[in-house]
C-alpha positions in Angstrom: 236.1 -120.3 -31.5 232.8 -118.5 -30.7 231.9 -117.8 -34.3 231.0 -114.7 -36.3 227.3 -115.3 -36.0 225.7 -111.9 -35.7 226.6 -111.1 -39.4 223.7 -113.4 -40.3 221.1 -111.5 -38.3 218.7 -109.7 -40.8 218.8 -105.9 -40.4 215.1 -105.8 -39.9 215.0 -108.7 -37.4 212.0 -108.0 -35.1 213.2 -109.7 -31.9 216.0 -108.9 -29.4 216.8 -112.6 -29.3 218.0 -114.3 -32.5 217.8 -118.0 -33.3 219.7 -118.5 -36.6 217.6 -120.5 -39.1 219.1 -122.4 -42.0 219.1 -125.8 -43.7 221.7 -128.6 -43.9 221.9 -128.7 -47.7 220.0 -130.8 -50.1 216.4 -130.2 -51.3 214.0 -132.0 -53.7 214.8 -131.2 -57.3 212.0 -130.1 -59.5 210.8 -132.9 -61.7 211.7 -131.0 -64.9 215.3 -130.8 -63.6 215.6 -134.6 -63.6 213.9 -134.7 -67.0 216.5 -132.2 -68.3 219.3 -134.4 -67.0 217.9 -137.4 -68.7 217.7 -135.5 -72.0 221.3 -134.3 -71.5 222.5 -137.9 -71.0 220.5 -139.1 -74.1 222.8 -139.0 -77.1 219.8 -138.9 -79.4 218.2 -135.9 -77.8 218.8 -132.4 -79.0 219.8 -131.2 -75.6 223.4 -130.1 -75.1 225.6 -128.8 -72.3 224.3 -125.2 -72.7 220.7 -126.3 -72.2 221.7 -128.5 -69.2 223.6 -125.6 -67.6 220.6 -123.3 -68.1 218.3 -125.9 -66.5 220.6 -126.1 -63.4 220.8 -122.3 -63.2 217.0 -122.2 -63.4 216.6 -124.8 -60.6 219.2 -123.1 -58.4 217.4 -119.8 -58.8 214.0 -121.3 -58.1 215.0 -123.2 -54.9 217.1 -120.3 -53.6 214.0 -118.1 -53.9 211.9 -120.9 -52.3 214.3 -121.0 -49.3 214.1 -117.2 -49.0 210.3 -117.2 -49.2 210.2 -119.6 -46.2 212.0 -116.9 -44.2 215.3 -118.7 -43.6 218.1 -116.4 -42.4 220.8 -118.3 -44.4 220.0 -120.2 -47.6 221.5 -122.7 -50.0 220.4 -123.6 -53.5 219.3 -127.1 -52.4 222.4 -128.6 -54.1 220.7 -128.5 -57.5 224.0 -129.0 -59.3 225.0 -132.0 -57.2 224.0 -135.6 -57.8 225.2 -137.1 -54.5 227.4 -135.9 -51.6 230.4 -138.2 -52.5 229.9 -138.8 -56.2 229.8 -135.1 -57.0 233.3 -134.4 -55.5 234.9 -137.6 -56.6 234.1 -136.8 -60.2 236.1 -133.6 -59.8 239.1 -135.0 -57.9 241.9 -136.6 -59.9 242.6 -140.1 -58.5 239.0 -141.4 -58.2 237.3 -143.9 -60.6 233.8 -145.2 -60.7 233.0 -148.9 -61.2 229.2 -149.2 -60.7 226.4 -148.5 -58.3 226.3 -149.7 -54.6 223.1 -150.0 -52.5 223.2 -147.7 -49.6 219.8 -148.3 -47.8 216.3 -149.0 -48.8 216.0 -148.5 -52.5 218.8 -145.9 -52.7 222.0 -146.4 -54.6 225.1 -144.4 -55.3 228.2 -144.8 -57.4 230.8 -145.7 -54.8 234.1 -144.6 -56.2 237.5 -146.2 -55.9 240.7 -144.3 -55.2 243.1 -145.7 -57.9 245.8 -143.0 -57.7 247.0 -140.3 -55.4 244.3 -137.6 -55.1 244.9 -134.2 -56.6 242.9 -131.0 -57.0 241.9 -130.5 -60.6 238.8 -128.3 -61.4 237.0 -126.1 -58.8 234.2 -127.8 -57.0 231.8 -125.3 -55.6 233.0 -121.8 -56.4 230.8 -121.4 -59.5 227.8 -122.8 -57.5 228.4 -120.3 -54.7 228.9 -117.3 -57.1 225.6 -118.0 -58.9 223.6 -118.7 -55.8 224.9 -115.5 -54.0 224.1 -113.5 -57.2 220.4 -114.5 -57.1 220.0 -114.6 -53.3 219.1 -111.6 -51.1 220.1 -113.4 -47.9 223.5 -114.9 -46.9 224.4 -118.2 -48.5 225.9 -121.2 -46.8 228.1 -123.6 -48.7 227.9 -127.3 -47.6 231.0 -129.3 -48.6 231.6 -133.0 -48.0 234.4 -133.5 -45.6 237.7 -135.4 -46.2 237.0 -138.2 -43.8 233.7 -139.1 -45.4 235.2 -138.7 -48.9 237.8 -141.3 -47.8 235.6 -143.6 -45.8 232.9 -143.9 -48.4 235.3 -144.9 -51.2 237.3 -148.0 -51.9 241.0 -147.3 -51.1 243.3 -149.1 -53.6 246.4 -146.9 -53.3 247.0 -145.4 -49.9 248.5 -147.3 -47.0 245.4 -146.6 -44.9 242.3 -144.5 -44.8 244.0 -142.0 -42.5 246.7 -141.1 -45.1 244.0 -140.7 -47.8 241.9 -138.5 -45.5 244.8 -136.2 -44.8 245.5 -135.7 -48.6 241.8 -135.0 -49.1 241.9 -132.5 -46.3 244.5 -130.6 -48.2 242.2 -130.5 -51.2 239.2 -129.4 -49.2 241.4 -126.7 -47.7 242.3 -125.5 -51.2 238.6 -125.4 -52.2 237.6 -123.5 -49.1 240.3 -121.0 -49.7 238.8 -120.4 -53.1 235.3 -120.1 -51.7 236.5 -117.6 -49.1 238.2 -115.6 -51.9 234.9 -115.6 -53.8 233.1 -114.2 -50.7 231.7 -117.2 -48.8 231.3 -116.5 -45.1 229.4 -119.6 -43.9 230.9 -123.0 -44.8 229.5 -126.3 -43.5 231.7 -129.4 -43.6 229.6 -132.6 -43.8 231.1 -135.6 -42.0 228.2 -138.2 -41.7 230.8 -141.0 -41.4 232.2 -139.6 -38.2 229.5 -140.8 -35.8 229.5 -144.2 -37.3 233.2 -144.7 -36.9 233.9 -142.9 -33.6 237.4 -144.3 -33.0 238.6 -142.1 -35.8 237.5 -138.8 -34.3 241.2 -137.9 -33.9 241.7 -138.3 -37.7 238.7 -136.0 -38.3 240.2 -133.5 -35.9 243.5 -133.5 -37.7 241.7 -133.0 -41.0 239.8 -130.0 -39.6 243.1 -128.5 -38.3 244.5 -128.7 -41.8 241.3 -127.1 -43.2 240.8 -124.4 -40.7 244.4 -123.2 -40.5 244.0 -120.5 -43.1 240.4 -119.6 -42.7 239.8 -115.9 -41.7 238.1 -115.0 -38.5 235.0 -113.7 -40.1 234.2 -117.0 -41.9 231.9 -119.3 -40.0 232.8 -123.0 -40.0 230.2 -125.6 -39.2 230.5 -129.4 -38.9 227.4 -131.5 -39.7 227.3 -135.0 -38.2 224.3 -137.4 -38.3 223.0 -140.9 -37.5 225.4 -142.4 -35.0 226.2 -142.7 -31.3 227.3 -139.3 -30.2 228.4 -140.4 -26.8 231.4 -142.0 -28.4 232.7 -138.7 -29.9 231.5 -136.2 -27.2 233.0 -134.1 -25.6 236.2 -134.8 -27.6 234.8 -133.1 -30.7 234.6 -129.8 -28.8 238.4 -129.5 -29.5 237.7 -129.3 -33.2 238.5 -125.9 -34.8 234.9 -125.1 -35.9 232.3 -122.6 -34.6 229.2 -124.8 -34.8 228.2 -128.4 -34.6 225.1 -129.3 -36.7 223.5 -132.5 -35.3 220.6 -134.8 -36.2 218.4 -135.3 -33.1 214.8 -135.1 -34.1 214.8 -138.5 -35.9 215.8 -140.2 -32.6 213.2 -138.2 -30.6 216.0 -136.4 -28.8 217.1 -139.6 -26.9 220.8 -138.4 -27.3 220.2 -134.8 -26.1 221.5 -135.7 -22.6 224.9 -136.5 -24.2 225.4 -132.9 -24.8 224.1 -131.7 -21.4 226.5 -133.9 -19.4 229.5 -131.7 -20.4 229.4 -128.0 -21.1 228.7 -127.4 -24.8 231.2 -124.7 -25.6 230.5 -124.2 -29.3 227.4 -123.1 -31.2 224.7 -125.8 -31.4 222.9 -126.3 -34.7 220.1 -128.8 -33.8 217.8 -130.7 -36.1 214.2 -129.7 -35.1 212.3 -131.4 -38.0 212.6 -135.1 -39.0 213.6 -135.5 -42.6 212.5 -139.2 -42.6 208.9 -138.3 -41.9 206.9 -137.1 -45.0 204.6 -135.0 -42.8 205.0 -131.4 -41.8 205.5 -130.9 -38.1 203.3 -128.2 -36.5 204.7 -124.9 -35.4 203.9 -125.9 -31.8 205.7 -129.2 -32.1 208.8 -127.5 -33.6 208.7 -124.9 -30.8 209.0 -127.7 -28.2 211.9 -129.1 -30.1 213.7 -125.8 -30.2 213.2 -125.4 -26.5 215.2 -128.7 -26.1 218.1 -127.0 -27.7 217.9 -124.3 -25.0 218.8 -127.0 -22.5 222.2 -127.3 -24.1 223.1 -123.7 -25.1 221.7 -120.2 -24.6 219.7 -118.6 -27.4 222.6 -116.6 -28.8 224.4 -119.9 -29.6 221.5 -121.9 -31.0 220.9 -122.6 -34.7 217.8 -124.4 -35.8 217.6 -126.5 -39.0 216.2 -129.8 -40.3 218.0 -133.0 -39.2 219.7 -133.5 -42.5 219.2 -132.7 -46.2 215.6 -133.0 -47.3 216.0 -134.2 -50.9 214.1 -137.4 -50.4 210.9 -135.7 -49.2 208.0 -134.4 -51.4 208.9 -130.8 -52.3 205.7 -129.4 -50.7 206.6 -131.2 -47.4 210.2 -130.0 -47.5 208.9 -126.4 -47.9 206.3 -126.8 -45.2 208.9 -128.0 -42.7 211.1 -125.0 -43.5 208.3 -122.5 -43.2 207.0 -123.9 -39.9 210.5 -124.1 -38.5 211.1 -120.4 -39.2 207.7 -119.4 -37.7 208.5 -121.6 -34.7 211.9 -119.9 -34.2 210.4 -116.4 -34.4 207.7 -117.3 -31.9 210.3 -118.7 -29.5 212.3 -115.5 -29.8 209.2 -113.5 -28.9 208.6 -115.6 -25.8 212.3 -115.2 -24.9 212.0 -111.5 -25.2 208.9 -111.5 -23.0 210.7 -113.6 -20.3 208.2 -116.5 -20.8 211.0 -119.1 -21.3 213.5 -120.0 -18.6 216.9 -120.8 -20.1 219.0 -123.2 -18.1 221.6 -124.6 -20.5 224.3 -127.2 -19.9 224.9 -129.6 -17.0 222.5 -127.6 -14.8 219.6 -128.6 -17.1 220.5 -132.3 -16.7 220.3 -131.9 -12.9 216.7 -130.7 -13.1 
């Protein structure tokens, strides 16, 4: 799968080379958005579901426009309608229950759900979100969706024989949602599987899940897989067999210590590489990001490189998140100019490791 990538090149793109720029997903919510949610959850407040929907629409419109203003080639709405990457979906899948908040790391908590019955598809998950975002966006829209393995791994399983069986049932539900998204016009879908690199022995389960999901996806729909914060050497190169066009990987946070993993064996898919660190509340300079982008050119040639932040940026101050995006786009455009001028030698793959 080489991937229908050129459809995301802007018509007025100034450079012969094209580095696709996008983001992973989440973005800081405006403070008034959180206040609106509090009012909606307050039984004594005169703030009903219509007002709450309007607030989410306004936030989605605002952040989509903020992404476009930064110059991104492909945008999302910053997941303004989602509370958390597992909670949001579990609330919409029959078979899940919530029993209280669980500490994740630092001071962050989430409602870890339990699977108390066989999972079934009930209401749509993301189609309305996509339709609204694409209606206000002037650029292509990517849809991030939490993958079935993470939906299974980050929940308590009280029904299924094992996590594998649960993941396969969830894969069928994710497939149903992706079919609906494609029908609605989505052409870039990113499956988020952060649990993969932390449980590498189960990469075969993830592969089977992806086979179930990708089976009916049309050729002009780009499928990406986002993986973060683990030991990639335990899943690479096996993951190259997955039926996706692009792997989106966190690398900046680890100062690219794992980059050589992907240079030891030819990287045959598109490489979406984190070039800004989402755990650092400072905006990297354009020059620093350019050097990070060049590291990606040691793995794949420019026509297969996508640049993005390591992960979602929702925990950063909003002005920092925007600064990282804007500098990332500027860095990508400058690297393209240098590639056009022949100022950058591209030696991707195992050959780069030998230098």
